[in-house]
C-alpha positions, 0 to 999 in steps of 0.5 A: 500500500506504499503511498510514497517513500517513507523517507519523504514523510518521516525523515531519518534520524542519523546522528542528530539523536546523540542521546539515543543508545542503540539496543543490542541486535534484535532477533525476536519477531513481534506478533502483531494483531491486527497485522499491519498492511505494509511491514518491513522488519530488520532483525538481527540488527540493533533496534531502539532501546527502551531502557531509558524510555522515549525522550521527547524534546521541548519543540515536539512536546509543545506542538499539537501533534506532539502532545497527541503522540505523547498521550497515545504512547503513554496510553499504550504503556510507554515511559515518555520523558522530557528532554530539552534539546534533542529527543527520540521522537519525531512526529509529522501530520501529513495530508492524506485522505484516510484519518486513520492512516499512519506510518512508523519508522524505528531506527537505533536512533529513534522513532518517527511517526506520521499520521493524517489525523491525530487519532492515528497516533493511537493506532501507531502507539499500539503497533509500537506496543506490540513490537516491544521485544527483548534484544540479545542482552535481554533488554526491552527494545523495538526492532528496526522497522518500517510500517505503513498501515490503515484499517479496512473499516471505519467502525470496529466495535465491541458491544458489552451487555451489562444489564443481564450481569453487571460489569464493574468500572475496573472490568470495563476499563480492562475491556477498553485496554483490550480494545485499544491494543487490537485497534477496535475504536467503538465500545457499544455499552448496552446499559438498559434491558429487562433485567436491569437499568444500569445508568444513573439518570438524575431526573428519574432516580427510581431507575437505579433505586428499583430498576437496577436490582432483581431479586433472583437470577436463573440458575448458572448451570441451567438457565431454565431453572430459577436460581436464588442469587439476587443481582444488582449494580449501576453506574453513577454519572461520575463513574460513566464520565470516568469510563468515557474519559478512560476510553477517550484516553485510549482512542475509543469512543463509547456509544451508549444504548438505551432501549426504546421501546421494548426490553423495558421491564426494569424501566416500567417496574420503576415507573409503571405509568410509562407502561401500558397500565390500562391492560388486565394483568399489568404487574411490571417487575424487573425481569428474573428470566432471560428471553423476550418479555411483553413490557413495552413503553406506552405511546403517550406524552409522559413517555416521550417526555421521559425519552427526551429527558433521558437523552438530554442527560445521556448526551451530556454524559457522552459528549463525543459520541456521534451515535446513540443506540436506541435498541429497537429489537424484539418488540412484542406488540401484545400490550399495544393490541390490548391497550385502549390508550395505545389504540387511541394514540393510533387513531389520533395519528392515523395508524392502521397497525400496532407496528406503526407505533414502533416506527413512531418511536423510532422517528421520535428518537431520530428527531430528538437526537438530531437536536443534539447533533447525534444519529441513532443506531438501531438493531435491524428490526427498525427497518420493518414497516414504513421508511425511516430517516436515512440518517439512522444507522442499522445494526444487522444482527439476524442475517446479512440479508437485512443489510441489503434493503438498508443499504439500498435505501441509503442507510449506513450499516454495521454488520454483526450477524449472530452467526459470526459475532455473538461472542456469548455463543459457545466455542465447542464442547468444553463443558465450561462453555455457555449451554444453549438448551433448545438451540443446539450445538449449531450456535457453537463457534470458535475464533476461526468462524469469526475470522472467516467473515468477509465484510465486503458484501457481494452484489453491492456497487462500490458506492453501496459498499461505502455504506458498510461502516464496519463490524462489531462483536457482541458479548451478551451476558445472560450466561456470563455470571462471573468475570472468568466466564466473561473473559473466556468468551471474549478472549481470544475471539476479540482478536479475530474480530479486530483483524476482520475489521482491519485486513481485507480477506485476501490478506488474511491467513488463518495459520499465520493468525494462529501463530500470532495469536499465541504470541499474545498469550504473555499479554493476556497473562499480564492482564490476568485474563482467563482466556481460552487456550488453543485446546479449549482449556481456560487459563484458570481452573474450570471450577473457578470459572463456573462459580459465581463471584460477588460483585466486584470481587477479584477473579483468581489470577492466571499467574497463580495457576502458572505458579502452582498457587 
């Protein structure tokens, strides 16, 4: 992909960096995920020694690009030190088209980084972080190398469901570090659902006082059997801001999801007046079982005021999120069909079917969020029925066939078909995997299935293909009651998601990826992750993995297993 000679962009250090001491010869080849598009390594030669950190001179540290590079290097774990005169780092902002393009040159004298946009520094820094090896003398070093790289897709996402089982702030930050390392750039945070409302909304305190708590959960060994474990938890607005800031520091944008109008048992248990309270048998509770539940928002003024108020607070908490996800999936219409109030609403608005009520909710969200300069994302069910504004982004989860009508109508789409990207699905026969009674083993898939996906859809014109923003891995949490099980389902399949989003399929090689994946094991261990090893074994004991952990309790460390503790 060489656009121009790197020397014309980066420049060489030569003798100018007299402070830099070369490393001993570097013999070890780094393992990169995702693999850079254009990489040239010079092994068996001296590289750049990291024993003294990366020194940055005053001129570089005062420039906007220099400050962005320093932040990105620090986020990636490098020690960055001030130097008055000549430093080890050169940065350059080029004028290319792709804002995520970057180029790197490492010599024994220093590091040069070129980007088109400041966000490219995060990508370059993570490539450098993965390039850290030991030289012949056992010291940390970067090999001499040249890299020119850019992603295939603009949107490289991961969804974390915290409604079914809550994840602590520290767990979310660990997810963010994982995403940053593998160059995923959007964290989709599923904050509300039937089983729990997890975000503090100041104007509606009962959402977290009542809606964040459920008295019991299904059994952790058989989800069709009631269990006896209560579950709860939510994020204060201060904690939300903390996670959002942490993500921004690592080059990641957080997209919140607030479900409209279905999946709302927790909401309606907190504020029954927002439900269809005129129907027989209306007894809303926070859901204690999985699946689809009948409680949906009622189409009345109080509900639309609520949505507007919630979006006001959510947009303030996520100031740089270009999208707000509104859910829109699996909306039962039974309560609307039985509700006199819903039928009055239909008559007032000239509606002929209850399905049009959902379309009204979708249009309302589009218009309200447009006032905040945000676009909506919705699951692919939002396409059912009448035309919705083309600004709405469609997240395709059921089947790729739903992507085509969306693209043909001018919608941007994000591909996350459950056949390849539902990371809660089992990975084989290993007994610690989630069990899917009634679904069968056809839902099991390993990282190889993820890796086989091609986001370039057949039978689309180049202009239509540009509407495919990207792909996303989804980690629903019904069966992920413990941090260890959560980690086992996520890692290493997150790595396969990342490479699918980064590299064209023609440049991918499964055998090569498998070798590079093993090269990530030391990093997984450094994060104390219970990742799935090649033979399906969890890095930590299976018995520990199947025990529930108290909320916020630390999981046993992978290092303990390795040391025999």
